[in-house]
PDB file of N, CA, C and O in Angstrom:
ATOM      1  N   MET A   1       0.849  -1.158   0.000  1.00  0.00           N
ATOM      2  CA  MET A   1       0.000   0.000   0.000  1.00  0.00           C
ATOM      3  C   MET A   1       0.899   1.226   0.000  1.00  0.00           C
ATOM      4  O   MET A   1       1.843   1.309   0.785  1.00  0.00           O
ATOM      5  N   THR A   2       0.610   2.169  -0.871  1.00  0.00           N
ATOM      6  CA  THR A   2       1.352   3.418  -0.891  1.00  0.00           C
ATOM      7  C   THR A   2       0.403   4.571  -0.609  1.00  0.00           C
ATOM      8  O   THR A   2      -0.776   4.525  -0.958  1.00  0.00           O
ATOM      9  N   VAL A   3       0.938   5.606   0.027  1.00  0.00           N
ATOM     10  CA  VAL A   3       0.130   6.783   0.340  1.00  0.00           C
ATOM     11  C   VAL A   3       0.944   8.042   0.072  1.00  0.00           C
ATOM     12  O   VAL A   3       2.173   8.018   0.010  1.00  0.00           O
ATOM     13  N   GLY A   4       0.229   9.120  -0.079  1.00  0.00           N
ATOM     14  CA  GLY A   4       0.826  10.444  -0.155  1.00  0.00           C
ATOM     15  C   GLY A   4      -0.130  11.402   0.512  1.00  0.00           C
ATOM     16  O   GLY A   4      -1.346  11.225   0.429  1.00  0.00           O
ATOM     17  N   SER A   5       0.397  12.415   1.171  1.00  0.00           N
ATOM     18  CA  SER A   5      -0.476  13.343   1.876  1.00  0.00           C
ATOM     19  C   SER A   5       0.180  14.701   2.024  1.00  0.00           C
ATOM     20  O   SER A   5       1.405  14.824   2.034  1.00  0.00           O
ATOM     21  N   ASP A   6      -0.659  15.711   2.140  1.00  0.00           N
ATOM     22  CA  ASP A   6      -0.255  17.081   2.429  1.00  0.00           C
ATOM     23  C   ASP A   6      -1.005  17.450   3.718  1.00  0.00           C
ATOM     24  O   ASP A   6      -2.210  17.689   3.636  1.00  0.00           O
ATOM     25  N   ASP A   7      -0.430  17.508   4.800  1.00  0.00           N
ATOM     26  CA  ASP A   7       0.919  17.623   5.321  1.00  0.00           C
ATOM     27  C   ASP A   7       1.334  16.357   6.087  1.00  0.00           C
ATOM     28  O   ASP A   7       2.522  16.053   6.185  1.00  0.00           O
ATOM     29  N   GLY A   8       0.381  15.642   6.615  1.00  0.00           N
ATOM     30  CA  GLY A   8       0.703  14.439   7.360  1.00  0.00           C
ATOM     31  C   GLY A   8      -0.490  13.510   7.432  1.00  0.00           C
ATOM     32  O   GLY A   8      -1.614  13.901   7.118  1.00  0.00           O
ATOM     33  N   GLU A   9      -0.240  12.266   7.852  1.00  0.00           N
ATOM     34  CA  GLU A   9      -1.329  11.297   7.944  1.00  0.00           C
ATOM     35  C   GLU A   9      -0.906  10.084   8.747  1.00  0.00           C
ATOM     36  O   GLU A   9       0.280   9.844   8.977  1.00  0.00           O
ATOM     37  N   LYS A  10      -1.904   9.326   9.167  1.00  0.00           N
ATOM     38  CA  LYS A  10      -1.734   7.978   9.712  1.00  0.00           C
ATOM     39  C   LYS A  10      -2.764   7.114   9.010  1.00  0.00           C
ATOM     40  O   LYS A  10      -3.933   7.487   8.908  1.00  0.00           O
ATOM     41  N   SER A  11      -2.328   5.956   8.523  1.00  0.00           N
ATOM     42  CA  SER A  11      -3.238   5.020   7.860  1.00  0.00           C
ATOM     43  C   SER A  11      -3.264   3.712   8.633  1.00  0.00           C
ATOM     44  O   SER A  11      -2.230   3.203   9.064  1.00  0.00           O
ATOM     45  N   PHE A  12      -4.466   3.183   8.798  1.00  0.00           N
ATOM     46  CA  PHE A  12      -4.671   1.916   9.499  1.00  0.00           C
ATOM     47  C   PHE A  12      -5.481   0.999   8.595  1.00  0.00           C
ATOM     48  O   PHE A  12      -6.514   1.408   8.064  1.00  0.00           O
ATOM     49  N   LEU A  13      -5.025  -0.231   8.416  1.00  0.00           N
ATOM     50  CA  LEU A  13      -5.778  -1.226   7.651  1.00  0.00           C
ATOM     51  C   LEU A  13      -6.176  -2.341   8.602  1.00  0.00           C
ATOM     52  O   LEU A  13      -5.326  -2.998   9.202  1.00  0.00           O
ATOM     53  N   ASN A  14      -7.481  -2.545   8.731  1.00  0.00           N
ATOM     54  CA  ASN A  14      -8.016  -3.565   9.639  1.00  0.00           C
ATOM     55  C   ASN A  14      -7.460  -3.419  11.056  1.00  0.00           C
ATOM     56  O   ASN A  14      -7.168  -4.409  11.726  1.00  0.00           O
ATOM     57  N   GLY A  15      -7.318  -2.163  11.500  1.00  0.00           N
ATOM     58  CA  GLY A  15      -6.877  -1.881  12.856  1.00  0.00           C
ATOM     59  C   GLY A  15      -5.379  -1.845  13.071  1.00  0.00           C
ATOM     60  O   GLY A  15      -4.929  -1.540  14.175  1.00  0.00           O
ATOM     61  N   ARG A  16      -4.591  -2.149  12.048  1.00  0.00           N
ATOM     62  CA  ARG A  16      -3.125  -2.154  12.175  1.00  0.00           C
ATOM     63  C   ARG A  16      -2.551  -0.927  11.484  1.00  0.00           C
ATOM     64  O   ARG A  16      -2.855  -0.664  10.320  1.00  0.00           O
ATOM     65  N   ARG A  17      -1.711  -0.169  12.207  1.00  0.00           N
ATOM     66  CA  ARG A  17      -1.107   1.014  11.593  1.00  0.00           C
ATOM     67  C   ARG A  17      -0.158   0.602  10.483  1.00  0.00           C
ATOM     68  O   ARG A  17       0.691  -0.272  10.661  1.00  0.00           O
ATOM     69  N   VAL A  18      -0.315   1.243   9.336  1.00  0.00           N
ATOM     70  CA  VAL A  18       0.513   0.943   8.170  1.00  0.00           C
ATOM     71  C   VAL A  18       1.515   2.067   7.918  1.00  0.00           C
ATOM     72  O   VAL A  18       2.696   1.803   7.693  1.00  0.00           O
ATOM     73  N   THR A  19       1.059   3.311   7.955  1.00  0.00           N
ATOM     74  CA  THR A  19       1.941   4.452   7.723  1.00  0.00           C
ATOM     75  C   THR A  19       1.631   5.550   8.727  1.00  0.00           C
ATOM     76  O   THR A  19       0.526   5.629   9.264  1.00  0.00           O
ATOM     77  N   ALA A  20       2.625   6.395   8.968  1.00  0.00           N
ATOM     78  CA  ALA A  20       2.440   7.577   9.815  1.00  0.00           C
ATOM     79  C   ALA A  20       3.581   8.537   9.516  1.00  0.00           C
ATOM     80  O   ALA A  20       4.751   8.160   9.586  1.00  0.00           O
ATOM     81  N   PHE A  21       3.242   9.771   9.183  1.00  0.00           N
ATOM     82  CA  PHE A  21       4.269  10.780   8.957  1.00  0.00           C
ATOM     83  C   PHE A  21       3.667  12.166   9.079  1.00  0.00           C
ATOM     84  O   PHE A  21       2.458  12.350   8.931  1.00  0.00           O
ATOM     85  N   TYR A  22       4.524  13.138   9.350  1.00  0.00           N
ATOM     86  CA  TYR A  22       4.105  14.540   9.373  1.00  0.00           C
ATOM     87  C   TYR A  22       5.282  15.388   8.934  1.00  0.00           C
ATOM     88  O   TYR A  22       6.352  15.339   9.540  1.00  0.00           O
ATOM     89  N   THR A  23       5.086  16.155   7.892  1.00  0.00           N
ATOM     90  CA  THR A  23       6.084  17.090   7.398  1.00  0.00           C
ATOM     91  C   THR A  23       5.377  18.406   7.118  1.00  0.00           C
ATOM     92  O   THR A  23       4.633  18.495   6.142  1.00  0.00           O
ATOM     93  N   PRO A  24       5.583  19.433   7.940  1.00  0.00           N
ATOM     94  CA  PRO A  24       4.907  20.711   7.706  1.00  0.00           C
ATOM     95  C   PRO A  24       5.222  21.262   6.313  1.00  0.00           C
ATOM     96  O   PRO A  24       6.343  21.129   5.823  1.00  0.00           O
ATOM     97  N   SER A  25       4.240  21.870   5.696  1.00  0.00           N
ATOM     98  CA  SER A  25       4.377  22.508   4.376  1.00  0.00           C
ATOM     99  C   SER A  25       4.738  21.523   3.275  1.00  0.00           C
ATOM    100  O   SER A  25       5.273  21.927   2.242  1.00  0.00           O
ATOM    101  N   ARG A  26       4.463  20.261   3.470  1.00  0.00           N
ATOM    102  CA  ARG A  26       4.736  19.242   2.457  1.00  0.00           C
ATOM    103  C   ARG A  26       3.637  19.271   1.405  1.00  0.00           C
ATOM    104  O   ARG A  26       2.465  19.451   1.735  1.00  0.00           O
ATOM    105  N   ARG A  27       4.006  19.097   0.150  1.00  0.00           N
ATOM    106  CA  ARG A  27       3.032  19.003  -0.934  1.00  0.00           C
ATOM    107  C   ARG A  27       2.652  17.542  -1.138  1.00  0.00           C
ATOM    108  O   ARG A  27       3.406  16.628  -0.805  1.00  0.00           O
ATOM    109  N   LEU A  28       1.461  17.352  -1.694  1.00  0.00           N
ATOM    110  CA  LEU A  28       1.004  15.994  -1.987  1.00  0.00           C
ATOM    111  C   LEU A  28       1.903  15.363  -3.035  1.00  0.00           C
ATOM    112  O   LEU A  28       2.123  15.936  -4.102  1.00  0.00           O
ATOM    113  N   SER A  29       2.413  14.203  -2.736  1.00  0.00           N
ATOM    114  CA  SER A  29       3.204  13.412  -3.667  1.00  0.00           C
ATOM    115  C   SER A  29       2.740  11.969  -3.522  1.00  0.00           C
ATOM    116  O   SER A  29       3.042  11.305  -2.530  1.00  0.00           O
ATOM    117  N   ALA A  30       2.002  11.488  -4.524  1.00  0.00           N
ATOM    118  CA  ALA A  30       1.476  10.119  -4.466  1.00  0.00           C
ATOM    119  C   ALA A  30       2.622   9.130  -4.304  1.00  0.00           C
ATOM    120  O   ALA A  30       3.707   9.331  -4.850  1.00  0.00           O
ATOM    121  N   ASP A  31       2.383   8.072  -3.559  1.00  0.00           N
ATOM    122  CA  ASP A  31       3.347   6.988  -3.367  1.00  0.00           C
ATOM    123  C   ASP A  31       4.597   7.410  -2.592  1.00  0.00           C
ATOM    124  O   ASP A  31       5.637   6.764  -2.714  1.00  0.00           O
ATOM    125  N   SER A  32       4.515   8.483  -1.798  1.00  0.00           N
ATOM    126  CA  SER A  32       5.707   8.939  -1.080  1.00  0.00           C
ATOM    127  C   SER A  32       6.027   8.081   0.143  1.00  0.00           C
ATOM    128  O   SER A  32       7.169   8.066   0.603  1.00  0.00           O
ATOM    129  N   GLU A  33       5.042   7.375   0.670  1.00  0.00           N
ATOM    130  CA  GLU A  33       5.246   6.480   1.810  1.00  0.00           C
ATOM    131  C   GLU A  33       4.603   5.140   1.474  1.00  0.00           C
ATOM    132  O   GLU A  33       3.669   5.077   0.675  1.00  0.00           O
ATOM    133  N   SER A  34       5.103   4.073   2.084  1.00  0.00           N
ATOM    134  CA  SER A  34       4.511   2.762   1.795  1.00  0.00           C
ATOM    135  C   SER A  34       4.584   1.859   3.017  1.00  0.00           C
ATOM    136  O   SER A  34       5.368   2.081   3.940  1.00  0.00           O
ATOM    137  N   GLY A  35       3.752   0.846   2.989  1.00  0.00           N
ATOM    138  CA  GLY A  35       3.734  -0.169   4.027  1.00  0.00           C
ATOM    139  C   GLY A  35       3.259  -1.476   3.422  1.00  0.00           C
ATOM    140  O   GLY A  35       2.481  -1.473   2.468  1.00  0.00           O
ATOM    141  N   VAL A  36       3.716  -2.581   3.961  1.00  0.00           N
ATOM    142  CA  VAL A  36       3.326  -3.900   3.459  1.00  0.00           C
ATOM    143  C   VAL A  36       2.021  -4.309   4.129  1.00  0.00           C
ATOM    144  O   VAL A  36       1.916  -4.300   5.356  1.00  0.00           O
ATOM    145  N   VAL A  37       1.029  -4.666   3.320  1.00  0.00           N
ATOM    146  CA  VAL A  37      -0.267  -5.100   3.832  1.00  0.00           C
ATOM    147  C   VAL A  37      -0.713  -6.346   3.085  1.00  0.00           C
ATOM    148  O   VAL A  37      -0.247  -6.626   1.980  1.00  0.00           O
ATOM    149  N   THR A  38      -1.615  -7.083   3.700  1.00  0.00           N
ATOM    150  CA  THR A  38      -2.277  -8.208   3.050  1.00  0.00           C
ATOM    151  C   THR A  38      -3.769  -7.970   3.141  1.00  0.00           C
ATOM    152  O   THR A  38      -4.324  -7.867   4.235  1.00  0.00           O
ATOM    153  N   LEU A  39      -4.419  -7.881   1.990  1.00  0.00           N
ATOM    154  CA  LEU A  39      -5.868  -7.728   1.973  1.00  0.00           C
ATOM    155  C   LEU A  39      -6.491  -9.087   2.215  1.00  0.00           C
ATOM    156  O   LEU A  39      -6.136 -10.064   1.556  1.00  0.00           O
ATOM    157  N   ARG A  40      -7.416  -9.153   3.154  1.00  0.00           N
ATOM    158  CA  ARG A  40      -8.083 -10.418   3.449  1.00  0.00           C
ATOM    159  C   ARG A  40      -9.311 -10.555   2.542  1.00  0.00           C
ATOM    160  O   ARG A  40      -9.810  -9.553   2.029  1.00  0.00           O
ATOM    161  N   PRO A  41      -9.796 -11.768   2.343  1.00  0.00           N
ATOM    162  CA  PRO A  41     -11.014 -11.954   1.542  1.00  0.00           C
ATOM    163  C   PRO A  41     -12.184 -11.204   2.174  1.00  0.00           C
ATOM    164  O   PRO A  41     -12.283 -11.128   3.399  1.00  0.00           O
ATOM    165  N   GLY A  42     -13.055 -10.661   1.360  1.00  0.00           N
ATOM    166  CA  GLY A  42     -14.202  -9.919   1.884  1.00  0.00           C
ATOM    167  C   GLY A  42     -13.844  -8.476   2.144  1.00  0.00           C
ATOM    168  O   GLY A  42     -13.061  -7.872   1.410  1.00  0.00           O
ATOM    169  N   LYS A  43     -14.428  -7.925   3.202  1.00  0.00           N
ATOM    170  CA  LYS A  43     -14.235  -6.508   3.507  1.00  0.00           C
ATOM    171  C   LYS A  43     -12.953  -6.265   4.290  1.00  0.00           C
ATOM    172  O   LYS A  43     -12.591  -7.030   5.184  1.00  0.00           O
ATOM    173  N   ASN A  44     -12.280  -5.183   3.930  1.00  0.00           N
ATOM    174  CA  ASN A  44     -11.130  -4.665   4.664  1.00  0.00           C
ATOM    175  C   ASN A  44     -11.461  -3.224   5.025  1.00  0.00           C
ATOM    176  O   ASN A  44     -12.129  -2.530   4.259  1.00  0.00           O
ATOM    177  N   PHE A  45     -11.006  -2.775   6.170  1.00  0.00           N
ATOM    178  CA  PHE A  45     -11.344  -1.430   6.631  1.00  0.00           C
ATOM    179  C   PHE A  45     -10.094  -0.562   6.683  1.00  0.00           C
ATOM    180  O   PHE A  45      -9.146  -0.858   7.410  1.00  0.00           O
ATOM    181  N   LEU A  46     -10.108   0.511   5.904  1.00  0.00           N
ATOM    182  CA  LEU A  46      -9.007   1.465   5.858  1.00  0.00           C
ATOM    183  C   LEU A  46      -9.447   2.744   6.562  1.00  0.00           C
ATOM    184  O   LEU A  46     -10.444   3.357   6.181  1.00  0.00           O
ATOM    185  N   LEU A  47      -8.704   3.143   7.583  1.00  0.00           N
ATOM    186  CA  LEU A  47      -8.945   4.389   8.299  1.00  0.00           C
ATOM    187  C   LEU A  47      -7.762   5.303   8.036  1.00  0.00           C
ATOM    188  O   LEU A  47      -6.612   4.908   8.230  1.00  0.00           O
ATOM    189  N   VAL A  48      -8.042   6.529   7.593  1.00  0.00           N
ATOM    190  CA  VAL A  48      -6.997   7.509   7.327  1.00  0.00           C
ATOM    191  C   VAL A  48      -7.251   8.731   8.195  1.00  0.00           C
ATOM    192  O   VAL A  48      -8.340   9.305   8.173  1.00  0.00           O
ATOM    193  N   LYS A  49      -6.243   9.122   8.957  1.00  0.00           N
ATOM    194  CA  LYS A  49      -6.311  10.340   9.766  1.00  0.00           C
ATOM    195  C   LYS A  49      -5.343  11.348   9.155  1.00  0.00           C
ATOM    196  O   LYS A  49      -4.145  11.086   9.042  1.00  0.00           O
ATOM    197  N   ILE A  50      -5.874  12.500   8.765  1.00  0.00           N
ATOM    198  CA  ILE A  50      -5.073  13.505   8.072  1.00  0.00           C
ATOM    199  C   ILE A  50      -4.754  14.659   9.015  1.00  0.00           C
ATOM    200  O   ILE A  50      -5.612  15.113   9.772  1.00  0.00           O
ATOM    201  N   VAL A  51      -3.506  15.128   8.959  1.00  0.00           N
ATOM    202  CA  VAL A  51      -3.073  16.318   9.683  1.00  0.00           C
ATOM    203  C   VAL A  51      -2.887  17.417   8.650  1.00  0.00           C
ATOM    204  O   VAL A  51      -2.113  17.259   7.706  1.00  0.00           O
ATOM    205  N   GLN A  52      -3.588  18.526   8.822  1.00  0.00           N
ATOM    206  CA  GLN A  52      -3.525  19.618   7.858  1.00  0.00           C
ATOM    207  C   GLN A  52      -2.863  20.834   8.476  1.00  0.00           C
ATOM    208  O   GLN A  52      -3.285  21.314   9.528  1.00  0.00           O
ATOM    209  N   GLY A  53      -1.821  21.331   7.818  1.00  0.00           N
ATOM    210  CA  GLY A  53      -1.173  22.577   8.220  1.00  0.00           C
ATOM    211  C   GLY A  53      -1.706  23.701   7.353  1.00  0.00           C
ATOM    212  O   GLY A  53      -2.917  23.829   7.170  1.00  0.00           O
ATOM    213  N   LEU A  54      -0.825  24.500   6.828  1.00  0.00           N
ATOM    214  CA  LEU A  54      -1.206  25.609   5.960  1.00  0.00           C
ATOM    215  C   LEU A  54      -1.394  25.141   4.522  1.00  0.00           C
ATOM    216  O   LEU A  54      -0.885  24.088   4.138  1.00  0.00           O
ATOM    217  N   GLY A  55      -2.119  25.915   3.733  1.00  0.00           N
ATOM    218  CA  GLY A  55      -2.260  25.633   2.307  1.00  0.00           C
ATOM    219  C   GLY A  55      -3.304  24.581   2.022  1.00  0.00           C
ATOM    220  O   GLY A  55      -4.209  24.337   2.819  1.00  0.00           O
ATOM    221  N   GLY A  56      -3.156  23.961   0.856  1.00  0.00           N
ATOM    222  CA  GLY A  56      -4.126  22.979   0.381  1.00  0.00           C
ATOM    223  C   GLY A  56      -4.062  21.671   1.144  1.00  0.00           C
ATOM    224  O   GLY A  56      -3.178  21.445   1.971  1.00  0.00           O
ATOM    225  N   VAL A  57      -5.025  20.821   0.841  1.00  0.00           N
ATOM    226  CA  VAL A  57      -5.086  19.505   1.471  1.00  0.00           C
ATOM    227  C   VAL A  57      -5.245  18.455   0.376  1.00  0.00           C
ATOM    228  O   VAL A  57      -5.928  18.690  -0.621  1.00  0.00           O
ATOM    229  N   GLY A  58      -4.621  17.310   0.562  1.00  0.00           N
ATOM    230  CA  GLY A  58      -4.757  16.221  -0.397  1.00  0.00           C
ATOM    231  C   GLY A  58      -4.278  14.918   0.210  1.00  0.00           C
ATOM    232  O   GLY A  58      -3.474  14.905   1.143  1.00  0.00           O
ATOM    233  N   HIS A  59      -4.787  13.818  -0.337  1.00  0.00           N
ATOM    234  CA  HIS A  59      -4.374  12.491   0.124  1.00  0.00           C
ATOM    235  C   HIS A  59      -4.566  11.507  -1.015  1.00  0.00           C
ATOM    236  O   HIS A  59      -5.527  11.613  -1.777  1.00  0.00           O
ATOM    237  N   ALA A  60      -3.662  10.557  -1.133  1.00  0.00           N
ATOM    238  CA  ALA A  60      -3.756   9.519  -2.162  1.00  0.00           C
ATOM    239  C   ALA A  60      -3.380   8.182  -1.538  1.00  0.00           C
ATOM    240  O   ALA A  60      -2.504   8.116  -0.676  1.00  0.00           O
ATOM    241  N   VAL A  61      -4.044   7.123  -1.977  1.00  0.00           N
ATOM    242  CA  VAL A  61      -3.715   5.775  -1.504  1.00  0.00           C
ATOM    243  C   VAL A  61      -3.854   4.808  -2.671  1.00  0.00           C
ATOM    244  O   VAL A  61      -4.785   4.916  -3.470  1.00  0.00           O
ATOM    245  N   ARG A  62      -2.925   3.866  -2.762  1.00  0.00           N
ATOM    246  CA  ARG A  62      -2.990   2.817  -3.788  1.00  0.00           C
ATOM    247  C   ARG A  62      -2.552   1.498  -3.174  1.00  0.00           C
ATOM    248  O   ARG A  62      -1.685   1.454  -2.301  1.00  0.00           O
ATOM    249  N   PHE A  63      -3.166   0.435  -3.647  1.00  0.00           N
ATOM    250  CA  PHE A  63      -2.743  -0.911  -3.286  1.00  0.00           C
ATOM    251  C   PHE A  63      -2.005  -1.477  -4.486  1.00  0.00           C
ATOM    252  O   PHE A  63      -2.518  -1.452  -5.605  1.00  0.00           O
ATOM    253  N   LEU A  64      -0.792  -1.990  -4.254  1.00  0.00           N
ATOM    254  CA  LEU A  64       0.034  -2.512  -5.334  1.00  0.00           C
ATOM    255  C   LEU A  64       0.181  -4.021  -5.216  1.00  0.00           C
ATOM    256  O   LEU A  64       0.270  -4.564  -4.115  1.00  0.00           O
ATOM    257  N   ASP A  65       0.205  -4.690  -6.363  1.00  0.00           N
ATOM    258  CA  ASP A  65       0.477  -6.126  -6.402  1.00  0.00           C
ATOM    259  C   ASP A  65       1.923  -6.337  -5.948  1.00  0.00           C
ATOM    260  O   ASP A  65       2.823  -5.685  -6.476  1.00  0.00           O
ATOM    261  N   PRO A  66       2.171  -7.231  -4.982  1.00  0.00           N
ATOM    262  CA  PRO A  66       3.530  -7.394  -4.457  1.00  0.00           C
ATOM    263  C   PRO A  66       4.535  -7.928  -5.479  1.00  0.00           C
ATOM    264  O   PRO A  66       5.734  -7.685  -5.346  1.00  0.00           O
ATOM    265  N   GLU A  67       4.064  -8.644  -6.486  1.00  0.00           N
ATOM    266  CA  GLU A  67       4.981  -9.203  -7.480  1.00  0.00           C
ATOM    267  C   GLU A  67       5.255  -8.237  -8.623  1.00  0.00           C
ATOM    268  O   GLU A  67       6.406  -8.040  -9.011  1.00  0.00           O
ATOM    269  N   THR A  68       4.198  -7.636  -9.163  1.00  0.00           N
ATOM    270  CA  THR A  68       4.361  -6.775 -10.338  1.00  0.00           C
ATOM    271  C   THR A  68       4.566  -5.307  -9.983  1.00  0.00           C
ATOM    272  O   THR A  68       5.020  -4.524 -10.817  1.00  0.00           O
ATOM    273  N   LYS A  69       4.233  -4.930  -8.749  1.00  0.00           N
ATOM    274  CA  LYS A  69       4.281  -3.535  -8.292  1.00  0.00           C
ATOM    275  C   LYS A  69       3.310  -2.634  -9.059  1.00  0.00           C
ATOM    276  O   LYS A  69       3.430  -1.409  -9.023  1.00  0.00           O
ATOM    277  N   GLN A  70       2.356  -3.243  -9.745  1.00  0.00           N
ATOM    278  CA  GLN A  70       1.325  -2.496 -10.468  1.00  0.00           C
ATOM    279  C   GLN A  70       0.106  -2.310  -9.564  1.00  0.00           C
ATOM    280  O   GLN A  70      -0.145  -3.135  -8.685  1.00  0.00           O
ATOM    281  N   PRO A  71      -0.656  -1.226  -9.777  1.00  0.00           N
ATOM    282  CA  PRO A  71      -1.849  -1.001  -8.952  1.00  0.00           C
ATOM    283  C   PRO A  71      -2.870  -2.126  -9.084  1.00  0.00           C
ATOM    284  O   PRO A  71      -3.106  -2.639 -10.177  1.00  0.00           O
ATOM    285  N   VAL A  72      -3.470  -2.501  -7.960  1.00  0.00           N
ATOM    286  CA  VAL A  72      -4.577  -3.457  -7.954  1.00  0.00           C
ATOM    287  C   VAL A  72      -5.812  -2.683  -8.396  1.00  0.00           C
ATOM    288  O   VAL A  72      -6.145  -1.651  -7.813  1.00  0.00           O
ATOM    289  N   THR A  73      -6.493  -3.181  -9.427  1.00  0.00           N
ATOM    290  CA  THR A  73      -7.609  -2.421 -10.002  1.00  0.00           C
ATOM    291  C   THR A  73      -8.969  -3.058  -9.772  1.00  0.00           C
ATOM    292  O   THR A  73      -9.990  -2.427 -10.046  1.00  0.00           O
ATOM    293  N   ASP A  74      -9.014  -4.278  -9.284  1.00  0.00           N
ATOM    294  CA  ASP A  74     -10.302  -4.963  -9.124  1.00  0.00           C
ATOM    295  C   ASP A  74     -10.796  -4.904  -7.675  1.00  0.00           C
ATOM    296  O   ASP A  74     -11.142  -5.927  -7.084  1.00  0.00           O
ATOM    297  N   LEU A  75     -10.824  -3.689  -7.112  1.00  0.00           N
ATOM    298  CA  LEU A  75     -11.304  -3.482  -5.750  1.00  0.00           C
ATOM    299  C   LEU A  75     -12.614  -2.712  -5.782  1.00  0.00           C
ATOM    300  O   LEU A  75     -12.793  -1.810  -6.600  1.00  0.00           O
ATOM    301  N   ASP A  76     -13.522  -3.066  -4.896  1.00  0.00           N
ATOM    302  CA  ASP A  76     -14.735  -2.279  -4.685  1.00  0.00           C
ATOM    303  C   ASP A  76     -14.493  -1.405  -3.465  1.00  0.00           C
ATOM    304  O   ASP A  76     -14.040  -1.893  -2.429  1.00  0.00           O
ATOM    305  N   VAL A  77     -14.793  -0.121  -3.581  1.00  0.00           N
ATOM    306  CA  VAL A  77     -14.539   0.833  -2.502  1.00  0.00           C
ATOM    307  C   VAL A  77     -15.850   1.455  -2.051  1.00  0.00           C
ATOM    308  O   VAL A  77     -16.662   1.883  -2.871  1.00  0.00           O
ATOM    309  N   THR A  78     -16.047   1.501  -0.742  1.00  0.00           N
ATOM    310  CA  THR A  78     -17.202   2.164  -0.142  1.00  0.00           C
ATOM    311  C   THR A  78     -16.682   3.199   0.842  1.00  0.00           C
ATOM    312  O   THR A  78     -15.851   2.882   1.692  1.00  0.00           O
ATOM    313  N   LEU A  79     -17.160   4.429   0.736  1.00  0.00           N
ATOM    314  CA  LEU A  79     -16.757   5.500   1.654  1.00  0.00           C
ATOM    315  C   LEU A  79     -17.822   5.710   2.708  1.00  0.00           C
ATOM    316  O   LEU A  79     -19.018   5.683   2.415  1.00  0.00           O
ATOM    317  N   ARG A  80     -17.377   5.923   3.946  1.00  0.00           N
ATOM    318  CA  ARG A  80     -18.315   6.234   5.038  1.00  0.00           C
ATOM    319  C   ARG A  80     -17.859   7.461   5.757  1.00  0.00           C
ATOM    320  O   ARG A  80     -18.506   7.895   6.710  1.00  0.00           O
TER     321      ARG A  80
END
């Protein structure tokens, strides 16, 4: 799983922290941080906590195939 955020974030997948960083005045850069995750069959729960400083806000997340490093595209996503 890769993430990018402006200015900081913590990501949790199924209750386990995957990434955490904070850099003031940082611009969004997709794939700037990563963590190893295993998606389980059925539903997985992703919680993202964003820290916002000055300026704009943005966040990106992608799940990558561990062998090919290509984005996983056959996911269903529900936002709450």
